[in-house]
C-alpha positions as CSV (number, residue, x, y, z in Angstrom):
1,M,70.6,177.1,38.7
2,S,68.5,174.8,40.8
3,D,70.1,171.1,39.3
4,R,73.2,172.9,40.6
5,F,71.8,173.4,44.0
6,E,70.6,169.1,43.4
7,Q,74.3,168.4,41.8
8,L,75.4,170.4,45.3
9,A,73.1,168.6,47.9
10,M,73.7,165.4,46.2
11,R,77.3,165.6,46.5
12,R,77.4,166.6,50.0
13,R,74.9,163.1,51.1
14,Q,77.8,161.2,48.8
15,L,80.2,163.0,51.3
16,L,78.3,162.1,54.7
17,L,77.4,158.8,53.2
18,R,81.5,158.2,52.6
19,S,82.4,159.7,55.8
20,A,79.7,157.7,58.1
21,R,81.5,154.6,56.4
22,L,85.4,156.1,56.6
23,R,84.4,156.8,61.0
24,A,82.8,153.0,60.8
25,D,86.2,152.0,59.4
26,L,88.7,153.2,61.0
27,A,86.8,152.4,64.2
28,A,86.7,149.1,63.7
29,D,90.4,149.2,62.8
30,H,91.0,151.5,67.0
31,L,88.9,148.1,68.1
32,I,91.5,145.6,66.6
33,I,94.9,147.5,67.8
34,L,93.4,148.0,70.8
35,D,92.8,143.8,71.3
36,A,96.4,143.3,69.9
37,I,97.6,146.3,72.5
38,G,95.9,144.6,74.8
39,G,97.2,140.7,74.7
40,I,101.0,142.5,74.0
41,D,100.3,144.4,77.5
42,R,99.1,140.8,79.1
43,A,101.8,139.1,77.7
44,V,103.6,141.9,79.2
45,G,102.5,141.6,82.2
46,K,103.1,137.7,82.8
47,V,106.8,138.2,82.0
48,R,107.2,141.0,84.8
49,G,105.1,138.6,87.3
50,L,107.0,135.9,86.5
51,L,110.1,137.8,86.6
52,S,109.0,139.7,90.2
53,V,108.7,135.8,92.1
54,A,111.5,134.6,90.2
55,S,114.6,134.7,92.8
56,P,117.7,136.2,92.4
57,I,119.6,132.4,92.5
58,L,116.8,131.6,89.4
59,L,118.0,134.8,87.2
60,A,121.9,133.9,87.9
61,G,120.9,130.2,87.6
62,G,119.7,130.7,84.1
63,G,123.0,133.6,83.0
64,A,125.3,130.6,83.9
65,A,123.4,127.8,81.6
66,L,123.7,130.7,78.7
67,L,127.5,131.5,79.5
68,L,128.4,128.0,79.4
69,R,126.1,127.4,76.1
70,L,128.1,130.5,74.7
71,F,131.5,128.8,75.5
72,R,130.3,125.7,75.2
73,G,128.4,126.0,71.7
74,S,125.8,123.7,70.5
75,R,126.7,120.1,70.0
76,R,126.4,120.1,66.2
77,A,129.3,122.8,66.0
78,R,131.1,120.5,68.7
79,A,130.4,117.6,66.7
80,E,131.7,119.5,63.4
81,S,134.7,121.1,65.3
82,R,135.8,117.3,65.9
83,A,135.1,115.8,63.0
84,A,136.8,118.9,61.5
85,S,140.1,117.8,63.8
86,R,140.3,115.2,63.1
87,A,140.9,115.3,59.7
88,V,143.1,118.7,59.5
89,A,145.9,119.7,62.0
90,K,145.1,121.9,64.8
91,P,144.1,125.3,63.8
92,G,147.1,128.0,63.8
93,L,146.8,131.3,65.8
94,V,144.8,132.8,63.4
95,A,142.0,130.8,63.6
96,R,142.4,130.5,67.1
97,S,142.4,133.8,67.7
98,I,139.0,134.9,65.0
99,A,137.3,132.5,67.1
100,W,137.9,134.0,70.1
101,V,136.7,137.1,68.0
102,A,133.8,135.8,67.1
103,L,133.0,134.8,71.1
104,A,133.9,138.1,72.7
105,R,131.2,139.0,69.8
106,R,128.8,137.2,71.7
107,L,129.1,137.8,75.1
108,I,129.7,141.4,74.2
109,S,126.1,141.5,73.0
110,L,124.6,138.9,75.8
111,F,125.9,141.7,78.4
112,S,124.4,144.5,76.9
113,V,121.1,143.1,76.8
114,V,121.5,141.9,80.7
115,R,122.4,145.6,80.6
116,A,119.6,147.3,79.2
117,V,117.0,144.7,80.8
118,A,118.9,145.1,84.2
119,R,118.6,149.1,82.9
120,S,114.6,148.7,82.7
121,R,113.9,146.8,85.7
122,S,115.8,149.6,87.6
123,R,113.9,152.4,86.0
124,H,110.6,150.4,86.9
125,H,111.1,150.5,90.2
126,A,113.0,154.3,90.8
127,A,109.5,155.1,88.7
128,S,107.5,153.2,91.0
129,P,106.3,154.9,94.4
130,L,106.9,152.0,97.1
């Protein structure tokens, strides 16, 4: 009986040591996660600060630059397009319509991002007590 009692006592000590080690590991992981979240929070705060300082003219200018970039495409794409147009006759109706559909998809995705940002900013301002 005494042997069984010693085995149980030893098992209890092992479990207590394991529990203490797991608690220490959990605390270390907790600090790592808090540090990572704090870095993300600081970055978001800086971006919010920049957005609150940026005037609507700058935002409109950035939006216009993005739209211009969407319409014009990259330099590489324009160069490839010019080279292809020299080598091949003008694209047909199907090719032009595919290009317009691709442009429309890009514009829709851009507008959905802009709308999401506008919604999040309006919720943020509506929730503030100021």
